[in-house]
Every structure is written in structure tokens, then in C-alpha cells.
TIKE-424531 format. One line per field, with one value per residue (C-alpha): x negated, z negated, y negated. Coordinates in nm, 3 decimals. Layout:
px: X, ...;
pz: Z, ...;
py: Y, ...;
//
This chain:
px: -12.158, -12.338, -12.489, -12.145, -11.993, -12.274, -12.229, -11.852, -11.917, -12.162, -11.915, -11.637, -11.863, -11.969, -11.609, -11.487, -11.767, -11.659, -11.323, -11.495, -11.740, -11.453, -11.269, -11.575, -11.593, -11.225, -11.270, -11.568, -11.369, -11.077, -11.309, -11.436, -11.081, -10.994, -11.295, -11.204, -10.851, -10.964, -10.783, -11.006, -10.905, -10.929, -11.207, -11.432, -11.380, -11.617, -11.655, -11.281, -11.285, -11.642, -11.630, -11.312, -11.509, -11.854, -11.932, -11.624, -11.561, -11.373, -11.146, -11.089, -10.793, -10.930, -10.955, -11.130, -10.966, -11.114, -11.400, -11.571, -11.607, -11.952, -11.970, -11.989, -12.046, -11.834, -11.938, -11.710, -11.574, -11.695, -12.048, -12.048, -11.936, -12.196, -12.471, -12.359, -12.395, -12.026, -11.969, -11.735, -11.667, -11.384, -11.230, -10.862, -10.754, -10.401, -10.235, -10.488, -10.774, -11.063, -11.208, -10.863, -10.905, -10.613, -10.288, -9.967, -9.824, -10.135, -10.236, -10.556, -10.798, -11.009, -11.376, -11.705, -11.796, -12.106, -12.234, -12.207, -12.167, -11.853, -11.564, -11.264, -10.921, -10.652, -10.318, -10.170, -10.228, -10.139, -10.088, -9.899, -9.944, -10.276, -10.258, -10.349, -10.655, -10.763, -10.768, -10.920, -11.210, -11.133, -11.108, -10.961, -10.821, -10.880, -10.646, -10.747, -10.564, -10.444, -10.068, -9.841, -9.530, -9.286, -9.089, -9.172, -9.547, -9.660, -9.931, -9.671, -9.551, -9.908, -9.924, -9.606, -9.749, -10.081, -9.901, -9.688, -9.975, -10.169, -9.866, -9.834, -10.200, -10.223, -10.496, -10.505, -10.465, -10.619, -10.480, -10.699, -10.449, -10.456, -10.233, -9.912, -9.920, -9.539, -9.493, -9.316, -8.969, -8.732, -8.490, -8.331, -8.097, -8.162, -8.268, -7.991, -8.039, -7.943, -8.239, -8.508, -8.837, -9.210, -9.141, -8.896, -8.896, -8.735, -8.416, -8.579, -8.512, -8.717, -8.930, -8.960, -9.197, -9.439, -9.807, -9.900, -9.996, -9.657, -9.490, -9.673, -9.537, -9.186, -9.226, -9.329, -9.074, -8.778, -8.883, -8.882, -9.141, -9.021, -8.813, -8.863, -9.221, -9.447, -9.807, -10.076, -10.110, -10.347, -10.327, -10.628, -10.462, -10.559, -10.687, -10.548, -10.261, -9.889, -9.631, -9.629, -10.005, -10.120, -10.341, -10.468, -10.598, -10.974, -10.964, -10.704, -10.478, -10.410, -10.500, -10.178, -10.166, -10.447, -10.375, -10.160, -9.889, -9.840, -9.825, -9.562, -9.350, -9.397, -9.097, -8.863, -9.019, -9.086, -8.713, -8.781, -8.983, -8.646, -8.518, -8.618, -8.785, -9.163, -9.307, -9.632, -9.825, -10.062, -10.141, -10.357, -10.040, -9.904, -9.603, -9.617, -9.413, -9.128, -8.977, -8.865, -8.803, -8.431, -8.410, -8.343, -8.629, -8.387, -8.282, -8.624, -8.906, -9.209, -9.349, -9.623, -9.737, -9.842, -10.161, -10.351, -10.585, -10.735, -10.451, -10.209, -10.324, -9.977, -9.778, -9.407, -9.334, -9.696, -9.769, -9.420, -9.345, -9.151, -8.946, -8.897, -9.022, -9.362, -9.363, -9.733, -9.667, -9.336, -9.296, -9.377, -9.082, -8.950, -8.663, -8.596, -8.508, -8.239, -8.161, -8.419, -8.283, -7.921, -8.001, -8.193, -7.906, -7.652, -7.863, -7.930, -7.702, -7.698, -7.638, -7.616, -7.987, -8.093, -8.125, -8.313, -8.313, -8.609, -8.402, -8.213, -8.539, -8.665, -8.336, -8.294, -7.921, -7.686, -7.493, -7.738, -7.701, -7.324, -7.313, -7.517, -7.305, -6.990, -7.114, -7.171, -7.388, -7.720, -7.560, -7.279, -7.521, -7.754, -7.461, -7.359, -7.673, -7.689, -7.532, -7.793, -8.071, -7.942, -7.949, -8.297, -8.437, -8.326, -8.495, -8.808, -8.848, -8.949, -9.256, -9.400, -9.742, -9.771;
pz: -15.980, -15.672, -15.607, -15.649, -15.388, -15.143, -15.203, -15.138, -14.817, -14.687, -14.761, -14.573, -14.272, -14.271, -14.286, -14.014, -13.779, -13.786, -13.608, -13.329, -13.274, -13.273, -13.022, -12.798, -12.813, -12.726, -12.422, -12.308, -12.345, -12.154, -11.865, -11.871, -11.869, -11.564, -11.380, -11.483, -11.343, -10.998, -10.737, -10.601, -10.258, -10.197, -9.938, -10.213, -10.419, -10.211, -10.485, -10.461, -10.096, -9.989, -10.100, -9.894, -9.581, -9.629, -9.399, -9.183, -8.845, -8.916, -8.712, -8.844, -8.772, -8.835, -8.724, -8.835, -9.181, -9.260, -9.475, -9.804, -9.995, -10.139, -10.295, -10.019, -9.751, -9.602, -9.469, -9.214, -9.331, -9.017, -9.057, -9.425, -9.351, -9.079, -9.310, -9.578, -9.340, -9.271, -8.927, -8.779, -8.425, -8.306, -8.394, -8.327, -8.288, -8.342, -8.188, -8.146, -8.103, -8.316, -8.365, -8.380, -8.079, -7.855, -7.828, -7.982, -7.742, -7.521, -7.365, -7.534, -7.345, -7.475, -7.514, -7.697, -8.023, -7.955, -8.313, -8.362, -8.007, -8.116, -7.873, -7.946, -7.858, -7.829, -7.995, -7.831, -7.464, -7.258, -7.583, -7.891, -8.044, -8.029, -7.819, -7.937, -7.715, -7.895, -8.230, -8.095, -8.312, -8.601, -8.955, -9.121, -9.031, -9.234, -9.210, -9.342, -9.211, -9.391, -9.350, -9.433, -9.551, -9.274, -9.069, -8.727, -8.795, -8.596, -8.817, -9.000, -8.664, -8.584, -8.924, -8.839, -8.508, -8.662, -8.941, -8.684, -8.474, -8.789, -8.908, -8.570, -8.580, -8.957, -8.995, -9.336, -9.341, -9.604, -9.639, -9.812, -9.967, -9.953, -10.116, -9.962, -9.956, -9.922, -10.181, -10.434, -10.277, -10.071, -9.827, -9.485, -9.283, -9.262, -8.924, -8.742, -8.484, -8.190, -8.263, -8.309, -8.130, -8.194, -8.387, -8.608, -8.641, -8.980, -9.172, -9.398, -9.455, -9.288, -9.601, -9.793, -10.085, -10.045, -9.970, -9.658, -9.873, -10.043, -9.706, -9.579, -9.877, -9.785, -9.420, -9.543, -9.822, -9.616, -9.334, -9.072, -8.858, -8.555, -8.655, -9.024, -9.030, -9.307, -9.307, -9.550, -9.690, -9.957, -10.067, -10.241, -10.459, -10.543, -10.885, -11.092, -10.851, -10.902, -10.647, -10.809, -10.776, -10.590, -10.302, -10.024, -9.741, -9.701, -9.334, -9.071, -9.022, -8.665, -8.455, -8.517, -8.896, -8.991, -9.360, -9.663, -9.564, -9.223, -9.379, -9.629, -9.362, -9.102, -9.209, -9.163, -8.861, -8.654, -8.575, -8.345, -8.122, -8.008, -7.915, -7.696, -7.997, -8.046, -8.382, -8.311, -8.091, -7.877, -8.164, -8.476, -8.689, -8.594, -8.804, -9.002, -8.756, -8.513, -8.227, -7.865, -7.577, -7.622, -7.971, -7.991, -8.115, -8.306, -8.519, -8.559, -8.699, -8.574, -8.228, -8.078, -7.736, -7.708, -7.509, -7.438, -7.725, -7.911, -7.971, -7.727, -7.366, -7.237, -7.522, -7.500, -7.362, -7.257, -7.188, -7.294, -7.588, -7.854, -8.128, -8.461, -8.819, -8.986, -9.271, -9.357, -9.708, -9.763, -10.097, -10.123, -10.022, -10.228, -9.990, -9.620, -9.504, -9.234, -9.248, -8.982, -8.742, -8.803, -8.768, -8.443, -8.292, -8.397, -8.248, -7.915, -7.640, -7.421, -7.683, -7.429, -7.363, -7.729, -7.800, -7.584, -7.582, -7.820, -8.102, -8.153, -8.212, -8.459, -8.647, -8.657, -8.605, -8.360, -8.656, -8.738, -8.398, -8.414, -8.761, -8.650, -8.337, -8.553, -8.769, -9.094, -9.355, -9.475, -9.806, -9.633, -9.408, -9.691, -9.902, -9.622, -9.655, -10.037, -10.056, -9.814, -10.016, -10.338, -10.175, -10.032, -10.367, -10.523, -10.247, -10.274, -10.643, -10.552, -10.361, -10.536, -10.697, -10.867;
py: -13.642, -13.774, -13.431, -13.267, -13.501, -13.422, -13.048, -13.071, -13.271, -13.008, -12.726, -12.908, -12.973, -12.610, -12.484, -12.722, -12.607, -12.243, -12.286, -12.480, -12.195, -11.946, -12.167, -12.179, -11.800, -11.771, -11.996, -11.791, -11.470, -11.620, -11.699, -11.344, -11.209, -11.422, -11.284, -10.929, -10.956, -11.063, -10.853, -10.578, -10.448, -10.074, -10.115, -10.254, -9.937, -9.725, -9.466, -9.388, -9.280, -9.203, -8.840, -8.794, -8.888, -8.738, -8.447, -8.515, -8.671, -8.991, -9.217, -9.569, -9.800, -10.148, -10.509, -10.830, -10.813, -10.470, -10.593, -10.527, -10.854, -10.919, -11.264, -11.522, -11.258, -10.982, -10.644, -10.484, -10.149, -9.971, -10.111, -10.009, -9.654, -9.609, -9.739, -9.491, -9.200, -9.144, -8.990, -9.250, -9.134, -9.362, -9.697, -9.775, -10.139, -10.284, -10.594, -10.879, -10.630, -10.505, -10.854, -11.021, -11.252, -11.154, -11.350, -11.219, -10.963, -10.967, -10.635, -10.517, -10.293, -10.006, -10.088, -10.041, -10.216, -10.422, -10.384, -10.008, -9.879, -9.692, -9.644, -9.868, -9.730, -9.995, -9.933, -10.240, -10.172, -9.870, -9.679, -9.798, -9.455, -9.266, -8.951, -8.603, -8.629, -8.948, -8.767, -8.446, -8.333, -8.572, -8.438, -8.746, -9.090, -9.407, -9.708, -10.051, -10.359, -10.672, -10.708, -11.006, -10.819, -10.911, -10.657, -10.801, -10.822, -10.520, -10.369, -10.159, -10.026, -9.926, -9.755, -9.560, -9.440, -9.339, -9.152, -8.972, -8.838, -8.745, -8.547, -8.376, -8.267, -8.202, -8.463, -8.637, -9.015, -9.242, -9.596, -9.854, -10.091, -10.470, -10.736, -10.863, -11.247, -11.242, -10.969, -11.192, -11.169, -10.955, -11.119, -11.109, -10.888, -10.515, -10.381, -10.195, -9.919, -10.143, -10.374, -10.109, -10.188, -10.217, -10.540, -10.355, -9.977, -9.918, -10.008, -10.266, -10.637, -10.911, -10.952, -10.625, -10.696, -10.404, -10.362, -10.170, -9.869, -9.870, -9.909, -9.601, -9.407, -9.522, -9.417, -9.074, -9.038, -9.159, -8.924, -9.198, -9.017, -8.821, -8.517, -8.601, -8.475, -8.603, -8.712, -8.594, -8.945, -9.076, -9.440, -9.592, -9.857, -10.213, -10.309, -10.597, -10.664, -10.723, -10.832, -11.175, -11.218, -11.529, -11.421, -11.645, -11.432, -11.492, -11.385, -11.480, -11.175, -11.293, -11.600, -11.792, -11.757, -11.996, -12.059, -11.976, -12.225, -12.064, -11.716, -11.828, -12.000, -11.726, -11.508, -11.807, -11.977, -11.665, -11.649, -11.945, -11.711, -11.578, -11.925, -12.220, -12.385, -12.371, -12.265, -12.449, -12.209, -12.413, -12.652, -12.628, -12.620, -12.278, -12.169, -12.494, -12.701, -12.648, -12.843, -12.847, -13.088, -13.020, -13.172, -13.546, -13.762, -13.986, -13.686, -13.521, -13.730, -13.533, -13.464, -13.249, -13.126, -12.759, -12.695, -12.371, -12.280, -11.985, -11.742, -11.908, -11.906, -11.997, -12.155, -12.224, -12.576, -12.621, -12.989, -13.101, -13.329, -13.138, -13.305, -13.130, -13.106, -13.106, -12.850, -12.851, -12.984, -12.804, -12.625, -12.254, -12.037, -11.747, -11.673, -11.713, -12.061, -12.054, -12.426, -12.515, -12.254, -12.356, -12.727, -12.674, -12.474, -12.738, -13.019, -12.845, -12.975, -12.663, -12.396, -12.115, -12.157, -12.165, -11.791, -11.541, -11.160, -11.140, -11.289, -10.962, -10.775, -11.035, -11.062, -10.685, -10.720, -10.896, -11.039, -11.319, -11.486, -11.442, -11.600, -11.903, -11.947, -11.926, -12.215, -12.024, -12.194, -12.058, -11.960, -11.769, -11.583, -11.486, -11.371, -11.133, -10.921, -10.896, -10.548, -10.415, -10.577, -10.422, -10.079, -10.136, -10.247, -9.919, -9.718, -9.933, -9.850, -9.494, -9.610, -9.915, -9.878, -10.217;
//
């Protein structure tokens, strides 16, 4: 009997151990799955585009975000291509320059890349669009820039201009896609013709929920290029990406977007650039705070004083104490927040000096300023653009890849 009891005990121990081993295996496999679904940017997929470049004279549109990620180190796309024997002959740089050090709106000069010795042609200086002479002798153009998915962020305007000249000269364009950190929602007024500019070239909402590769497909498909011409466009897609994927940008897309919080708040706070309110340029809290000397300190519980710094040589209200709000710990947005803009307008004594001419270009329509001045609520304003958003979402479906 004693031996029987011992035998039963050993069988039970043996059986109970098996589920634990299976559970350990499941946990291990789960970890492997998480690693497998890591987003892979197109630039990292060299095998997908190298053959399209070999034996050809290549122009590259790039900046500091155009890198191949290799563990804890990054290799710039241009350096990688040169090392692989690709004949890169020219580099084209957007707003903020090839190394991303210029202020927003600052004139960027042509130059020479110190690392490769390649000529750099600025697309945010004398030329916003490359000339036919710039592309003379090129067989293919390659575009790789990290965007943030907002209409007034000018990299999509640079993409439009590059696509246009490529179409005019029958030069193929390859776009290496990257994630959209604001790709999880679509919101804002649609751009109208009267507001068209380099900070808004197309009839899309403020936040359009597309990667830059998808956006290029829309430019082409909707025939937004001059005279409806179309570009010979190839998009190298991302792997393991959806529009709801969390993605913190590993490299600053521009000097005044220093972290994920600023990138998430940027679509809402950038409207302040068209007013007398600062969005934090000249501080280390860019697009995470707002304020102005014209807002009362008894109504606004935060203050800051803008000073010249990297990315803001001459910030708005330089040296003046600004009163406003600190949004550094504010919850992640999945829609535009107009409350801060409406509140600031309501609390400004001299309302005629609140808006400036740039606001129309940022808003994309004269209606938004009119609605705020008329005292409409955030809910009423956002309701007014829902029909346009419904239409846009249907058009967008034709071009999404993820």
C-alpha cells in the first residue's frame, strides 16, 4: 500500500510538471512573436530596392531621418548606398536641411555633404521644386523622409514637387515608406483652394491618417500634379505595420519636435503659429506648452520665457514672460483639440491682434477663424467638417497599404 501511494504521488508530480513546461514554451514563443512583429521600415529592406538602383545614376531626397536601423546604431541611407556601390550623384534636402539643423521656415542653402562629398541641393531655399537641370542625367530618384502625418508639415509638399518634376522628365521615383506616428486618426478641416500654399497643397484634412508612401499614391491617383500628369511611382512598403501601431520616432523629424508627446500634440498646437500665442519655440518644451504675454496669469497656471535656442533663433515673444498651459503629461490625443485655441482667443483682451495671416494657411480654410470669432464650441466646429471627412475617408481607401 505504501509503495502504491508513492507511485501515485510520483505520477501526479509528473503530470503537474508538464503544463508548466508547456506554459514556459508558450511564453518563449510569445516573446519571439513580439520580436517578429517589430515594424521594419522600407530603408532596412535593402534587398527590395537595391536592384532598382544598381547600374543607374541615382538622386536621393533625404534628411537626418533617412537611416537604416542596425541595433543600437544607425547607418545613413546615402552612406549605405555609396558603400554598396550605388552611383548616388546628388542629394536633395527638404525643410530643415540634410542634417535637420535649420529652423522652421529658414532658408536653406545648397552645399556639399562633408561625409560623402556629394552635392546637396536644397529644396527649401531658392528652389522648392527641383529644376530640370538638377535632375539632368539621373536615371532614378529615391525619396526617404520620416513624416508626421499632418497637412502643414512640409515634407509632403516636397514629395509633391519631386513627383512633379520626375513626371515631367519621365524619371521613376521610389519612395521608401516609414510609419506615421499620427496615423491612428483622421480629423480637421479640409483645405480649400483659397488657403493653398507650401504648408498645404492638397484637399485633405489637417490629420489624414496615411504614411508618406500612401500619400504619394494619393497625389498620383487623384492627379494633383500639374496638368494631371502622373509619376512613375514605386512604394517600398513597411513590414508589420498598421495605422494603429504605436511608433515613437527614434530620430527627431525636425528640431522643434523633440519627443512623442510633441509629435502627438503638434496637429493641435501648431494652429497657434498663426496667432500671437507661442507653442513653446525657444524652450525645451516645444509643442508641449502654449502661452503668451497677453493671457492673464490668474487664469493660466503656467509660465515660460522663450529664448533663442537650437531650432529657434528668433522665437516668438523672445525674452517675455508668457502665461499658458503645460501639456507635457496630457493624455494621448486621437482627435484634434480646439479647446486650447478657443480658450486663448476668449481670454485675449485685444482679439483683433490674436490671429495673423498665417492662420489661414494652417487652418486650410477661412471658416475656422470665423467659427472661433463667432463663439462656436469645439463640438460645433468639429461637427461642421464631418461630411468632408466622410468623403475623404472613402477616397483614402483607394490608396492605403496597411
